[in-house]
N, C-alpha and C positions, 0 to 999 in steps of 0.2 A: 657682570661683575658682582661678586657677592658683597654684603654689607661689610664683612670683615675686612675687604680690601678698601673700602671707601675710607674709613677711619682707623687709624692705628690706635687701639684702646690704651696702649701704654702712654700716649701723649695727653690724655685727659686728665686734667686736674693736676698737672705737674708743670713747673717752670721749666721750659726747654733748655736743654744744654746747649754750649757752643756748637757741638757737632750737629745737632738737630737743627738749630738755627740756620746754619751755613752749610748744611748738608742738602741732599737732593730732596725736592718735592714729592711727598708719597703718591700723589695721584697725577697721572699723564691726562690732562685735559684735552690736548690738542693732537697735532700730528705727531708721528714717532720722533723721539728724542734722537737729537744727532750728537756725536762725540765731539765736534769742534765747536768753537765759540763763533756766532752766536747760536744758541741751541735751537731755537725754533725761529729760523731766519726771517720768513714772511710775516709771523706774527709779530716779531720784534720792530721791524722797519715800518710797518702799517701804524704803528702807534705815533709815528712823527705827526700824522693827520691830526690826532687829538690835539697835540702840542701846538700845531700851527693854528688850528681852529680857536684855542684857547687864547693864543696871543692875539689873533685877529680881532676876537671879541673884547679883549680888554683894551686893545688899540683904539677901537672904535668908540669905546665907552669914555676913553679919556680925551678923545678928539671933540666930543659934544661941547657944546658951549657951557661953560661953568654955571651960569644960571639955570639951565635946563637940569644939568646934572644934580645940583643942589635941591631943585624941587622935585625931584623925581624920588617917589616912595620906594620904588623898586631898585634903587641904584645898588644897595647892599645885596640885595638876593641876586642881582646881575653880576656883581663881583664874585658872590660866592658860586654862581655857575661857572665863571671863568676859572675860579682857582680848582673847583671839582674837575672841571674837564683836563686842565693841566696835570692835575695830580692822577687822572685816569690813565693819560697817555705816559707819563713818566713811571709809574709804579707797574703798569701792564708791560711797558717795554723793558724794564728792569727784570720782570719775572720771566718773561719769554726768552730774554737773551742770557739768563743765567740758570733759571730752574731751581733756584734755591728756595727752601722752605720759607725763610722770612720775607723773600720777595713775593711769593704766592700769598702769603697772609698780607702784605701791604697792599697787593693788587686787590684782594678780595675786600679789604676795609675801604 
């Protein structure tokens, strides 16, 4: 793949239009794109594992004794981890299910 195919130079430094945001992602990262929804079936449904893991982490944190949770210096970091894990599953599932450019950017962030 040539460098010209990796980045559309016309997108650099511009505010994306509605057509660009909700249009197809310019790079195919995974298996060949299907025409039906969801676009990348297996990459879409496997993101449910991230969501389940994030919810399990958050639930285990909330079930701890309040005194232990309050004394824990890493409590905020643990919640940040749970939220990050949840957002990874949701945004990656959104991208692989739709292949929209805006979803690709959300997944990358």
